[in-house]
C-alpha positions, -999 to 999 in steps of 0.1 A, spaced: -151 -2 534 -116 -19 535 -122 -56 524 -96 -72 552 -79 -95 529 -69 -128 550 -37 -138 535 1 -117 532 3 -111 494 41 -120 491 43 -151 517 2 -160 517 7 -162 556 -28 -159 572 -34 -125 590 -57 -121 617 -80 -99 617 -75 -87 652 -38 -83 645 -21 -47 646 8 -65 629 -6 -64 590 -1 -38 569 -23 -26 539 -11 8 507 -36 26 494 -46 -2 472 -56 -26 498 -24 -46 489 -18 -64 522 12 -74 542 23 -90 570 50 -73 591 79 -100 585 76 -93 547 68 -56 552 103 -56 571 122 -70 542 103 -41 512 128 -14 505 119 19 524 89 -5 541 68 9 504 44 -14 490 64 -36 460 30 -32 439 30 7 438 57 22 459 35 33 483 36 37 517 24 16 541 3 17 570 -13 -4 601 -44 -20 589 -72 -6 609 -91 -35 632 -126 -37 624 -148 -39 656 -159 -73 669 -192 -65 666 -194 -54 633 -177 -89 617 -209 -103 615 -226 -77 592 -191 -68 573 -172 -100 574 -135 -101 561 -126 -112 526 -126 -143 516 -106 -142 485 -72 -148 485 -42 -129 472 -8 -144 464 18 -129 443 48 -161 445 74 -139 430 69 -111 453 104 -119 469 123 -118 430 108 -88 427 121 -73 453 157 -83 442 149 -64 413 143 -35 430 
């Protein structure tokens, strides 16, 4: 089951679990649409894999299967992009 991480790993913006503007890679690195638009080839800056819209968990299943609470933040994300 997907973790549904609560924030963008690059800018630390809070992300709504129901937003269609959240992207993940196969490792569940999680990004907002604004940051994804800056990634070369719209690829994950961590693994280089493709990004896809994160699925939205049905509201009725959120109580039994809540989103993750642990935040992942890479403050060097923007700097990493300039070195690519």
